[in-house]
C-alpha positions in Angstrom: 0.0 0.0 0.0 1.1 3.5 -0.7 0.4 5.0 2.7 -2.9 5.9 4.0 -5.0 7.7 1.5 -7.9 9.4 3.1 -10.8 9.7 0.8 -13.0 12.5 1.8 -16.6 12.1 1.0 -19.2 14.8 1.2 -22.6 14.7 2.7 -25.4 17.1 2.2 -27.0 19.0 5.0 -30.3 20.7 4.1 -31.3 24.0 5.5 -34.7 24.8 4.1 -34.5 24.0 0.4 -30.7 24.7 0.3 -28.3 21.9 0.4 -24.9 22.5 1.8 -22.1 20.1 1.2 -19.9 19.3 4.3 -17.1 16.9 4.6 -17.8 13.5 5.9 -14.9 12.6 8.1 -15.8 9.8 10.3 -17.6 11.7 13.1 -14.9 14.3 13.5 -15.9 18.0 13.5 -15.4 19.8 10.2 -12.5 22.2 10.0 -13.2 25.6 11.6 -12.4 27.4 8.3 -15.0 25.3 6.5 -17.6 26.2 9.1 -16.7 29.9 8.7 -17.0 29.6 4.9 -20.4 28.0 5.3 -21.5 30.6 7.8 -20.4 33.4 5.3 -22.2 31.6 2.5 -25.4 31.4 4.5 -25.0 35.1 5.5 -24.7 36.0 1.8 -27.7 33.9 0.9 -29.8 35.4 3.7 -28.9 38.9 2.6 -29.8 38.1 -1.0 -33.1 36.4 0.0 -33.9 39.4 2.3 -33.2 41.8 -0.6 -35.4 39.8 -2.9 -38.2 39.7 -0.3 -38.0 43.4 0.1 -38.3 43.9 -3.6 -41.3 41.5 -3.8 -42.9 43.3 -0.9 -42.5 46.7 -2.6 -43.9 45.3 -5.9 -46.8 43.7 -4.0 -47.6 47.0 -2.2 -47.5 49.1 -5.4 -49.6 46.5 -7.2 -52.1 46.4 -4.4 -52.3 50.2 -4.4 -52.9 50.2 -8.1 -55.6 47.6 -7.9 -57.3 49.4 -5.0 -57.4 52.6 -7.1 -58.8 50.7 -10.1 -61.4 49.0 -7.9 -62.5 52.4 -6.5 -62.8 53.8 -10.1 -64.8 50.7 -11.2 -67.0 51.1 -8.1 -67.7 54.7 -8.9 -68.5 53.9 -12.5 -70.8 51.1 -11.4 -72.6 53.5 -9.0 -73.1 56.0 -11.9 -74.5 53.2 -14.2 -76.7 51.9 -11.3 -78.1 55.5 -10.8 -78.7 55.8 -14.5 -80.5 52.5 -14.7 -82.7 53.5 -11.8 -83.6 56.7 -13.5 -84.4 54.9 -16.8 -86.5 52.3 -14.9 -88.4 55.1 -13.1 -89.0 56.9 -16.4 -90.1 53.7 -18.0 -92.6 53.0 -15.2 -93.9 56.6 -15.5 -94.3 56.2 -19.3 -96.1 52.9 -18.8 -98.6 54.6 -16.4 -99.1 57.5 -18.9 -99.6 55.0 -21.8 -102.0 53.0 -19.8 -104.0 56.1 -18.8 -104.1 57.2 -22.5 -105.3 53.7 -23.7 -108.0 53.8 -21.1 -109.1 57.2 -22.2 -109.2 56.1 -25.8 -111.3 53.1 -25.0 -113.7 55.2 -23.0 -114.4 57.7 -25.7 
């Protein structure tokens, strides 16, 4: 044999949906520098994710504000059309009464 060759295998540790590869070394603790690198990587990912969430929140707020404005406009327009329809229905009912009165008058004469 050519001396002891240590074959380092990697195992995956999942944090949320993120898989981190850490050395598998027979139950020994990973090297401190490796943990620091992982910690820094997690810090960067957290910062990136936080930034994306802030952008999404901003986009959500502006979209919600736009949709609320459009909803108010549509509600105002619906109110106008509803009032117009009520006036038309009222006029139609009045015309029907007048028409009926005229028909009765014609039949009486």
